[in-house]
Steps between C-alpha positions, in 0.01 A plus 500: 500500500533159329865513598411532869276195475777301334745612767249409772488143367882490482530613864244241611697229321822609672326500838372147441849386395657664806243333728583163346878552529460602866276196563216728597134412447357622166322828564687562827605846380255784431586741219433863593499693173636848577289742299620832644517784244297299247150610402186290532495433126851352525403281796170371367644254241713344775189457715316349204791255462422369848724702734313598816761628750655843447734732686495880516741744663280802561154529649393797286606335173324177594180690581499646148478163322410203720141576611381488137704188423353334808148571379584301189702228677372431850768247601807725476745519792694823549827529695656823624872449446616860548534703821176604670461850640285513811273767346411252220410212734124548469499489120753217496306274735187554288683405179776245563468134594863453607751744652860391448667804653415520870830653606457710814298537817296797380376314191416188703289712738327688216420179310358345815270799556382512139442125474281516812317808374430351156449139606755384245782250560762537228794261526821652633874456442783673683759655269857424604789721386696185435821672388482777765506762222447854631293605196252213533194458719456202726580363844862410567551120491611488864172668602262313270394214725430733794307738271277217375426415864415864581267517200315199638505582871471880502292560186307175455630452147524153349831522313517216249835559331817699437603696191841624383687666214868395500775747407514534121874446474529191721429130462137473617531140625642573846239774553218264405645237734505754785138598439397133506683456832332809649159374385553170680607681816200734480259214435370626166444282194514742206804647325459774239839518333636504149437745214551492123876442521516245779163331553627155399772525767239613753288193428800278572528670842134453590309798358124454519438803277711688247446858381560523126443818300739580215534136393125511425410857409838615369703801610318802635 
């Protein structure tokens, strides 16, 4: 996976350049390396090259590879960036450090129960269906601010950010701008937006983390 390590360095350089062009502080943006569908042996060289924050889509897949990697590298941070099913909440709370896909009342309630039960406090983002696409998960933009408030008031959850995936066939800029506006209105500081094809644009619009998979690991 020498190629993945080289591509990791290239992505980091582009992030640093985008931060500079946007007049952001160096290191303002966290790179979440999306390792879904890749095996532990593919991920390990990227960890050894210094990457510590990773994103996975599925709880069961993550359980098959990350516990062993964490034994070898204690300072890893794991983000759930795919939809969470309520029947997987227990395993997910035990494994993940950050949930980026809090997207409905039932999940908020289940996470609250499991976090209390396990004594864990993973960081939480609300996923916004920024393009109002019927096939995508997430809270509608017009409901996002109120949902963040309900998560706090009704479920005792400390929501720290918003996450979105813009429509693939549209200019992502206006969608990123809308997410930044919603975050300000909701009183949250973090913005998870931007993937392999548009992360430099996302940084210009205020992303605090970008989720990059194929630009590092290659096509799946």
